[in-house]
N, C-alpha and C positions, 0 to 999 in steps of 0.2 A: 694799420689795418687792424679788423675788428679781430682777428684771429689771434694777434701781437699780444692784445690785453687780455686774453683770457688763462686762466692758469692752467698748466696741462695741456695748452692747443700745440698743434703743429700742423705745418700745412703740407701736402703732396698733392703731385700730380699724375693723373693716370688717363690712359687713353684709353680710349673707347673703340672696342675692335667692330667688327664687320654686321654680327650678330648683335650689336647693342651691349654687349659683357666687358664688364673693365677688372682689373684686381687690383684688389687690396692689398697694398705693400704689407708685406709680413710685421713689418715693427708697429703696424697700427692694430692690424690681426693679432699679436700678441698683447698688447696693451688693454686691449678690449675682449680679451677672450674670445675670439670668435674661431671657430672652428668650420672644417668641411663640412658643408649641408646645412649648416644654421642657417635660420630665416633672419631676413633684415627686412627693416621697415624704411622705405623711401614715404617721405613729403614733397610734393610741391609749393613753393613758397615762391609766389610771385615768379620770374626768373631763374630761379635755380633751385634745388632741394635742399632737404636732410635726411641722413642715411645714418638709421638707426640702429645698435645691434640687439635693442628690445621690441620685438614687434607690440603692436597696441594690444592693450587689454580687450578695448572694446568687440569685435566678431568673436572671441572666446566667448567673454560674458553673456554676447545675446545667442550663442548657442548652448549655451548651459543653461538658460533662462528659457530658453525653446525646449529643451529636454525634460525640464522641471514643469513645465505647461503641461508637456504633451503626456507626461507620469502620471499628474492628477488631473487629468481630463479635463482641462482649461482652456477655453478658446481665447485668442484676441474678442471676437463679442462679449465673454463673460468680462473680461477687465476692461471694457469703453461700457459696459453698462450703466456702474455707477459711478462716472467719471464725473457726470457732472454734479452731482451731490457731494462728492467728494472734495472736487475745486469749491464750492458755496461752505463746506465746514471749513476747508483750509482759509478762507476768504474771511469768514466771520472772525476766526482765532486769531489773525496777523491784526485786521482793522476793527473788530469789535460790531458791532449788529448796524454797520451803515448800509447802505442795499448797495448790490452789486452792479 
């Protein structure tokens, strides 16, 4: 099995309780430094899922970007206004003066 070939991998069996809760075994919590109140990230992959102790940074970065835009008085329309021109510049930078 795949988990047997991974360095430092372990397999645990957990039971889902009535409200969809499960207990992460203490040995696993300790080895990953997962503490009470920590947020975890869960990603569905086909018919399974991946549970990670490190949440995705995308939402956090999006919030920071939105705050910065608000602070500077920049709207989404402002950002999109020059998008066609910027795309054209990038195209010419990469492919020369060929028409796009």
